[in-house]
N, C-alpha and C positions, 0 to 999 in steps of 0.2 A: 920475437916473442911467439910462442906457440899456444894454440888453443886446443884443448882436448876434443876429440871426435869420437862419438859413440855410435855404434851400429845397433839398431833395434829391429826386431821382427815382430809384427803384429798380425793378428788374425781377425780382421774386421767382420768377416763372414766365415761360416764354417768351411774349411778347406781352401780358403783364399788367404795366402800369406804375403805380406807386403813389408819390404825392408825400407829403412830410412837412415840417413846419417844425420846426427845431431851434433852441432858445434856449440860448445859452451865458452864462457869467458875464462879468464885465467884462474878463477876460483872454482870453476866447475859448475857455475850456476847460469841461469838465463839461457837455456838451450834454444837454438834456432835451427830450423830444417836447412841443412846444407844441400842435401840431395835425397831423392826418393824414387821408388820404383814407379814406372809408368803403368805396368800391369801387375796383377797379383800372380804369384806362383802357386802351383798345385800342391806343393809340400813345403814344410819348414826348411828342409835341407836345400831345396832349390832356391828359396828366398835367401837363405844364409849364404850360399855360394855366390849369388849375384851381388848381394850386399858386400861381401868380402872383396869382390873384384872392384866394386865402386870405391871402397875404402882404400884399397891399394892405389887406385888411380888418383884419388884425391891427395894421398900422401906424396905420390910421385910428382904431381903438379906443384905441390908446395915446396918440395925439395928443389925442383928446377927453378922456381920463381924466387927462392931465397937469395938474398945478396951474398956475394962472396964466393 
């Protein structure tokens, strides 16, 4: 069974961008934080790039841990 993972980018302070990965249940509801940035990035693009790397890593970990 797989659960959707969503990458979000927020700007809690002007010029400070933070990514996070949210995992939802099978219906796409009840999101929980799977992973998030330790430090804010200076631009949306840098936060997006870092978040995409984290997402690829999370997917790779799940594929390797899958039975079969």
